[in-house]
C-alpha positions in Angstrom: -9.0 -13.2 32.4 -11.9 -15.5 31.5 -12.4 -18.3 29.1 -15.1 -15.9 27.1 -12.1 -13.2 26.7 -9.7 -15.8 25.5 -12.2 -17.3 23.3 -13.2 -13.5 22.1 -9.5 -12.7 21.1 -8.9 -16.2 19.4 -11.9 -16.1 17.2 -11.1 -12.2 16.1 -7.6 -13.4 15.4 -8.6 -16.5 13.5 -10.8 -14.2 11.4 -8.2 -11.9 11.0 -5.4 -14.4 9.9 -7.7 -16.3 7.6 -8.4 -13.2 5.8 -4.8 -12.3 5.7 -4.1 -15.7 4.4 -6.9 -15.7 1.9 -5.4 -12.1 0.3 -2.4 -14.5 -0.8 -2.6 -15.9 -4.4 -1.3 -19.3 -3.3 -3.8 -19.8 -0.4 -6.8 -18.1 -2.2 -6.1 -20.6 -5.2 -6.4 -23.7 -2.9 -9.1 -22.5 -0.6 -11.6 -21.1 -3.2 -10.0 -22.6 -6.2 -9.0 -19.7 -8.2 -7.0 -16.7 -8.1 -7.4 -13.3 -6.2 -9.3 -11.3 -8.4 -7.7 -7.8 -9.3 -9.1 -5.6 -6.9 -9.8 -7.8 -3.8 -6.3 -8.3 -2.4 -6.3 -4.6 -0.5 -9.5 -4.9 1.1 -8.7 -8.6 2.1 -5.5 -7.3 3.9 -7.1 -4.3 5.4 -10.0 -6.7 7.0 -6.9 -9.1 8.1 -5.1 -6.4 10.0 -8.3 -4.9 11.5 -9.2 -8.3 12.9 -5.8 -8.7 14.6 -5.8 -5.5 15.8 -9.2 -5.9 17.1 -8.1 -9.0 19.0 -5.3 -7.1 20.5 -7.6 -4.2 21.4 -10.0 -6.5 23.0 -7.3 -8.1 25.2 -6.2 -4.8 26.5 -9.7 -3.1 27.1 -10.7 -6.4 28.8 -7.6 -7.3 30.9 -5.7 -4.4 31.0 -1.7 -3.5 30.1 -0.7 -6.1 32.6 -2.2 -9.0 31.2 -3.6 -8.0 27.8 -0.5 -8.3 25.7 0.2 -11.6 26.8 -3.6 -12.7 26.2 -3.1 -11.1 22.7 0.1 -12.9 22.0 -1.6 -16.3 23.0 -4.3 -15.6 21.0 -2.8 -14.8 17.9 -0.5 -17.9 18.1 -3.6 -20.0 18.9 -4.9 -18.6 15.9 -2.2 -19.2 13.5 -1.8 -22.6 14.3 -5.6 -23.2 13.6 -5.3 -21.6 10.4 -2.4 -23.2 9.5 -3.9 -27.0 10.1 -6.9 -25.7 8.4 -5.1 -24.7 5.3 -2.9 -28.0 5.4 -5.8 -30.6 6.0 -9.1 -28.9 4.8 -8.4 -25.4 2.8 -11.9 -25.3 1.6 -12.9 -24.9 5.1 -11.0 -21.7 5.7 -13.7 -19.1 4.4 -16.5 -20.6 6.7 -14.4 -20.9 9.6 -13.3 -17.5 9.4 -16.9 -16.3 8.9 -18.0 -18.7 11.4 -15.5 -16.9 13.9 -17.1 -13.5 13.6 -20.7 -14.6 15.3 -18.6 -16.7 18.0 -16.7 -13.6 18.8 -20.0 -11.6 19.0 -21.5 -14.3 21.3 -18.4 -14.0 23.5 -18.7 -10.6 24.0 -21.3 -10.4 26.8 -19.9 -13.1 28.6 -16.3 -11.2 28.5 -17.5 -7.9 29.8 -19.6 -9.5 32.6 -17.9 -8.8 36.1 
């Protein structure tokens, strides 16, 4: 496991969990100052679960079945803590932080793939 792999999985999990949080009416109202539009809940949930599954898949692909699930669990835990802190103290920052996590994950990918 490298630091780039851990950062890649955590960034993907953060984007997924933040998207899942924004699919809930309570968090959407606080973060974006308005209710979730009628047709947006399902796409947000699908995108959120896709981010978490991508994080798990990246952990398995990069570290194998021996250590990958452990890495994925740690990444999701760290990302959940970061989403909770963001929602508690700066809810308006959740959407920009989730959007910034995706280019960060893309930037970490070449380093994670390097031998």
